[in-house]
TIDOLUM-24450 format. One record per residue: residue in three letters; x, z, y of N, C-alpha, C, O in turn. Coordinates in pm, whole numbers, padded with zeros to 5 digits, always signed. Atoms other than C-alpha are relative to their C-alpha. Example, Ala and Ser with C-alpha at 12.3 -4.5 7.8 and 13.67 -1.06 7.14 Angstrom:
<pts>
ALA+00089+00000-00119+01230+00780-00450+00090+00000+00120+00194+00066+00118 SER-00082-00006-00119+01367+00714-00106-00077+00073+00109-00026+00090+00220 
</pts>
This chain:
<pts>
MET-00029+00018-00143+10189+09468+06537+00122-00090+00013+00227-00064-00046 SER-00110+00094-00017+10406+09180+06643+00104+00057+00097+00079+00154+00169 THR-00108-00043-00089+10733+09218+06828-00039-00014+00146-00007+00072+00227 ILE+00041+00023-00139+10584+09073+07147-00097+00109+00045-00083+00163+00154 GLN+00096-00104-00035+10293+09319+07142+00071+00134+00017+00037+00210+00108 MET-00072-00125-00010+10532+09608+07085+00080+00005+00130+00081+00109+00197 LYS-00076+00005-00125+10754+09500+07378-00092+00017+00120-00056+00087+00214 GLU+00094-00015-00110+10450+09469+07606-00047+00144+00010-00060+00198+00120 GLY+00042-00140+00001+10335+09816+07500+00108+00091+00055+00079+00184+00130 LEU-00111-00079-00052+10678+09960+07571+00017-00022+00149+00048+00072+00223 THR-00012+00029-00142+10687+09784+07908-00105+00076+00079-00075+00134+00183 VAL+00107-00073-00067+10351+09934+08005+00030+00149-00002+00009+00217+00098 HIS-00033-00142+00011+10463+10275+07880+00114+00037+00096+00108+00141+00161 ALA-00112-00025-00092+10791+10253+08076-00048-00003+00144-00003+00077+00227 LYS+00054+00009-00135+10597+10148+08387-00071+00129+00038-00055+00179+00149 VAL+00073-00124-00026+10375+10456+08359+00098+00116+00021+00079+00198+00111 ILE-00100-00108-00013+10676+10685+08311+00073-00009+00133+00089+00092+00202 VAL-00071+00017-00128+10863+10538+08610-00093+00031+00116-00051+00092+00214 TYR+00096-00030-00106+10547+10556+08822-00013+00151+00020+00001+00201+00131 TRP+00020-00145-00014+10488+10924+08747+00127+00074+00039+00121+00174+00110 ALA-00127-00064-00039+10857+11014+08780+00025-00017+00150+00059+00080+00218 THR-00023+00022-00143+10888+10854+09123-00107+00069+00083-00078+00122+00190 THR+00109-00068-00073+10549+10990+09231+00025+00150+00003+00000+00214+00106 ALA-00030-00144+00003+10653+11341+09121+00109+00034+00101+00098+00134+00173 ILE-00109-00025-00095+10975+11320+09323-00051-00010+00143-00020+00076+00226 ILE+00054+00018-00136+10792+11189+09630-00093+00116+00037-00083+00170+00147 THR+00093-00108-00033+10516+11450+09610+00071+00134+00014+00033+00215+00098 LEU-00076-00124-00016+10765+11732+09558+00075+00002+00133+00082+00105+00200 GLU-00068+00008-00130+10962+11611+09859-00099+00021+00114-00068+00091+00210 LEU+00102-00018-00103+10643+11590+10065-00048+00144+00006-00068+00199+00114 LEU+00044-00140+00005+10533+11936+09950+00105+00092+00062+00073+00174+00148 ALA-00107-00085-00055+10869+12100+10021+00020-00027+00148+00036+00067+00226 GLY-00018+00035-00141+10907+11912+10349-00115+00048+00086-00093+00098+00196 GLY+00116-00044-00075+10554+11987+10461-00003+00150+00022-00029+00198+00133 LEU-00004-00147-00013+10582+12358+10389+00113+00044+00091+00096+00132+00176 SER-00115-00033-00084+10926+12373+10547-00028-00031+00146+00009+00046+00235 ASP+00035+00037-00138+10798+12193+10856-00097+00102+00060-00080+00143+00175 LEU+00101-00093-00053+10500+12427+10893+00055+00138+00032+00015+00201+00130 VAL-00055-00135-00022+10703+12748+10863+00134-00004+00073+00196+00100+00096 HIS-00130+00019-00067+11011+12604+11039+00112+00059-00084+00204+00123-00033 GLY-00099-00051+00094+11213+12689+10729+00126-00084-00002+00153-00162+00090 GLY-00125+00074+00016+11539+12549+10605-00026-00145-00037-00134-00180-00085 THR+00014+00143+00028+11597+12179+10562-00001-00029-00149-00042-00138-00191 MET-00004+00019+00144+11645+12224+10188-00085+00107-00067-00033+00190-00141 LEU+00102-00090+00052+11329+12420+10095+00022+00143+00046-00050+00189+00134 VAL-00022-00139-00041+11470+12772+10127+00138+00020+00062+00171+00131+00105 ALA-00135-00011-00055+11821+12700+10249+00022-00112+00101-00069-00189+00131 GLY-00033+00106-00094+11995+12475+10492-00033+00039+00144-00085+00146+00172 GLU+00023-00021-00142+11973+12443+10865-00152+00002+00028-00225-00078-00030 PRO+00144-00001-00032+11630+12537+11010-00046-00134+00057+00022-00193+00141 VAL+00050+00129-00047+11417+12228+11068-00026+00000+00150-00020-00104+00214 ALA+00022-00009-00145+11341+12354+11419+00128-00038+00075+00122-00105+00177 ASP-00127+00036-00063+11710+12324+11505+00027-00150-00011+00074-00214+00083 VAL-00025+00143+00023+11732+11976+11354-00088-00083+00093-00040-00175+00159 ILE+00094+00082-00078+11422+11844+11531+00030+00006+00150+00017-00094+00220 THR-00032-00009-00142+11524+11977+11871+00133-00070+00031+00149-00129+00138 ARG-00128+00070-00019+11881+11844+11828-00023-00151+00006+00048-00222+00077 LEU+00032+00143-00001+11727+11502+11759-00082-00040+00122-00103-00159+00147 GLY+00072+00030-00123+11527+11531+12081-00151-00001-00011-00219-00046+00081 TYR+00145-00002+00018+11177+11582+11942-00056+00138+00033+00016+00237+00021 PRO+00061-00130-00028+10933+11858+12044-00032+00075-00130-00059+00014-00233 LEU+00025-00082+00119+10878+12148+11801-00139-00020-00059-00156-00012-00181 TYR+00135+00014+00054+10505+12087+11772-00012-00119-00095-00107-00126-00173 LEU+00000+00113+00092+10587+11762+11590+00012+00047-00145-00041-00016-00236 LEU-00013-00054+00135+10683+11975+11289-00137+00039-00057-00163+00015-00175 THR+00132-00039+00048+10328+12111+11266-00083-00123-00035-00149-00126-00139 ILE+00076+00123+00026+10173+11766+11290+00048-00067-00128-00032-00100-00215 ILE-00056+00067+00118+10407+11612+11033-00021+00085-00125-00052+00032-00232 GLY+00019-00089+00114+10383+11919+10806-00140-00009-00058-00156-00015-00179 VAL+00139+00011+00047+10004+11900+10787-00022-00134-00069-00081-00139-00177 TRP+00019+00133+00060+10010+11525+10719+00074-00013-00132+00024-00080-00223 LYS-00072+00005+00128+10273+11568+10446-00078+00070-00110-00087+00020-00222 LEU+00078-00073+00101+10059+11826+10266-00126-00078-00039-00164-00079-00156 LEU+00116+00084+00031+09754+11600+10292+00042-00120-00086-00034-00164-00173 ALA-00051+00112+00080+09965+11315+10150+00023+00042-00144-00002-00036-00236 VAL-00020-00050+00137+10057+11529+09848-00131-00002-00076-00139-00054-00188 ILE+00131-00004+00065+09691+11587+09769-00050-00141-00027-00099-00171-00136 THR+00048+00138+00012+09605+11223+09828+00069-00076-00112+00004-00149-00187 LEU-00073+00074+00103+09878+11090+09600-00029+00052-00140-00017-00024-00237 LEU+00020-00057+00134+09793+11324+09314-00143-00009-00052-00162-00017-00174 VAL+00138+00006+00049+09413+11310+09300-00037-00144-00036+00017-00238+00021 PRO+00042+00135+00036+09243+11016+09132-00083-00066+00110-00138+00000+00198 ARG+00079+00085-00091+09074+10735+09325+00057+00000+00142+00176+00025+00161 PHE-00035+00007-00141+09083+10702+09706+00119-00093+00027+00217-00052+00090 PRO-00115+00091-00016+09310+10393+09701+00038-00026+00145+00157-00040+00174 ARG-00035+00025-00140+09286+10334+10077+00080+00117+00057+00177+00095+00130 LEU-00076-00116-00047+09403+10690+10150+00140+00002-00060+00236+00042+00006 LYS-00132+00006+00064+09686+10644+09901+00091-00098+00074+00210-00072+00093 GLU-00078+00098-00077+09798+10334+10092+00054+00066+00128+00171+00047+00163 TRP-00042-00068-00122+09809+10544+10410+00104+00109-00029+00196+00128+00050 ALA-00098-00104+00034+09996+10827+10235+00137-00062-00026+00238-00011+00022 TYR-00128+00069+00023+10263+10586+10111+00058-00051+00132+00177-00036+00158 ALA-00047+00052-00129+10283+10423+10455+00056+00114+00086+00160+00098+00149 GLY-00047-00115-00078+10317+10764+10620+00134+00050-00048+00222+00080+00034 GLU-00129-00043+00055+10598+10866+10386+00110-00097+00041+00219-00054+00080 ILE-00101+00099-00036+10782+10542+10455+00030+00004+00150+00146-00008+00189 ILE-00022-00010-00145+10732+10573+10832+00082+00124+00034+00176+00116+00113 VAL-00072-00124-00029+10851+10935+10837+00145-00009-00047+00236+00032+00026 MET-00136+00006+00054+11155+10866+10617+00086-00103+00072+00205-00078+00096 THR-00080+00097-00075+11265+10550+10799+00026+00053+00141+00132+00028+00199 GLY-00021-00063-00131+11215+10738+11127+00108+00105-00006+00189+00116+00086 ALA-00105-00101+00016+11430+11022+10996+00137-00065-00013+00234-00021+00048 ALA-00128+00071+00017+11702+10780+10886+00047-00057+00133+00165-00044+00169 ALA-00037+00059-00129+11695+10599+11222+00041+00108+00100+00141+00093+00170 SER-00033-00109-00093+11692+10924+11422+00137+00058-00030+00217+00084+00060 ASN-00131-00053+00040+11988+11056+11224+00111-00098+00031+00219-00058+00074 ALA-00103+00102-00026+12177+10729+11258+00030-00009+00149+00147-00012+00189 PHE-00019+00016-00144+12122+10700+11634+00059+00124+00065+00120+00116+00171 SER-00054-00122-00059+12216+11063+11694+00140+00033-00052+00199+00134-00013 GLY-00137-00020+00048+12545+11032+11507+00015+00099-00113+00124+00153-00134 GLU-00008-00092+00113+12462+11249+11206+00085-00061-00112+00119-00179-00108 ASP-00076+00047+00115+12656+11224+10880-00075-00113-00071-00197-00122-00064 THR+00058+00111+00075+12598+10917+10665-00100+00049-00103-00201-00018-00127 SER+00093-00053+00101+12431+11134+10400-00137+00029+00061-00239+00019-00008 MET+00127-00029-00068+12164+11229+10656-00077-00129+00030-00196-00124+00062 VAL+00066+00129-00018+12088+10858+10695-00043-00056-00135-00152-00112-00149 ILE+00026+00058+00132+12106+10759+10328-00110+00075-00075-00192+00012-00141 MET+00097-00077+00078+11896+11043+10183-00145-00039+00031-00221-00062-00063 PRO+00138+00044-00026+11572+10950+10366-00027-00141-00053-00138-00171-00096 LEU+00018+00136+00049+11628+10587+10267-00019-00003-00151-00087-00091-00204 ILE+00022-00012+00144+11647+10691+09901-00147+00034-00026-00208-00019-00119 PHE+00141-00033+00015+11302+10848+09941-00090-00118+00034-00198-00132-00023 VAL+00075+00122-00031+11180+10523+10098-00005-00090-00124-00111-00142-00160 VAL-00006+00084+00120+11295+10332+09790-00088+00059-00111-00161-00014-00177 LEU+00084-00065+00102+11130+10587+09558-00148-00016+00031-00229-00039-00059 ALA+00140+00018-00039+10805+10565+09754-00045-00144-00026-00156-00167-00072 LEU+00034+00141+00025+10812+10185+09733-00015-00028-00149-00104-00103-00189 ILE+00011+00017+00145+10871+10200+09357-00131+00062-00049-00204+00000-00127 SER+00124-00066+00039+10586+10449+09313-00120-00085+00042-00213-00104-00036 TRP+00110+00083-00051+10358+10232+09528-00016-00127-00083-00128-00163-00119 ALA+00006+00127+00072+10446+09910+09344-00046+00017-00145-00106-00074-00201 LEU+00033-00022+00141+10395+10064+08998-00129+00079-00021-00163+00111-00135 ARG+00120-00082+00015+10075+10259+09069-00103-00072-00086-00113-00195-00084 PRO+00104+00061+00085+09790+10204+08822-00107-00069+00085-00124-00038+00203 GLN+00104+00077-00069+09510+09966+08916-00105+00092+00061-00159+00061+00167 SER+00102-00092-00051+09272+10262+08962+00044+00068+00130-00038+00126+00200 ARG-00053-00063-00120+09498+10387+09243+00042-00103+00105+00108-00070+00203 ALA-00041+00108-00090+09542+10050+09415-00122-00068+00061-00230-00069+00003 LEU+00106+00076-00065+09334+09849+09660-00019-00136-00066-00130-00188-00072 GLY+00005+00131+00063+09417+09525+09484+00122-00020-00087+00205+00070-00100 VAL-00112+00031+00088+09662+09360+09251+00115-00049+00086+00100-00143+00164 PHE-00117+00040-00078+10011+09335+09399+00064-00125-00059+00101-00217+00014 PHE-00057+00115+00069+10144+09092+09139-00112-00061-00085-00133-00017-00198 PRO+00109+00059+00079+09851+08872+09027+00051-00067-00125+00161-00123-00127 ALA-00037+00063+00127+09858+08748+08669-00004-00152+00017-00091-00206+00086 ARG-00003+00146-00007+09950+08384+08630-00088-00056-00111-00091-00004-00223 SER+00090+00062+00098+09702+08160+08453+00075-00095-00090+00015-00156-00179 
</pts>
């Protein structure tokens, strides 16, 4: 095995590891967030301020938690099962929309900087997961090979 082939193999292996690591973090966040939203639990899985208090302080109706909670749980399933690339695109888009919305809502309402930065970190992780997903989980090639 030549050095170039070994480096390519390591690059592919690293890509798979980073993809699954970021996907695991995103799906765990979606799972915890979805369950917390549905039961109006704490903002940090079992602790923290109740999400009902947060959402009403931000000016949103409580029923939004149920809607978002259901969609987050569906996104978890979609991101983890094989195939269904179009649904995966929507799951990633939904995560990015929810997290950028959370960051913007927190910023405009005067929340702490950490409440703005944390959702943006999840946006970056979702983008990394999306960009590194295997071909079987993608609608098309994001970075086409050069001839």
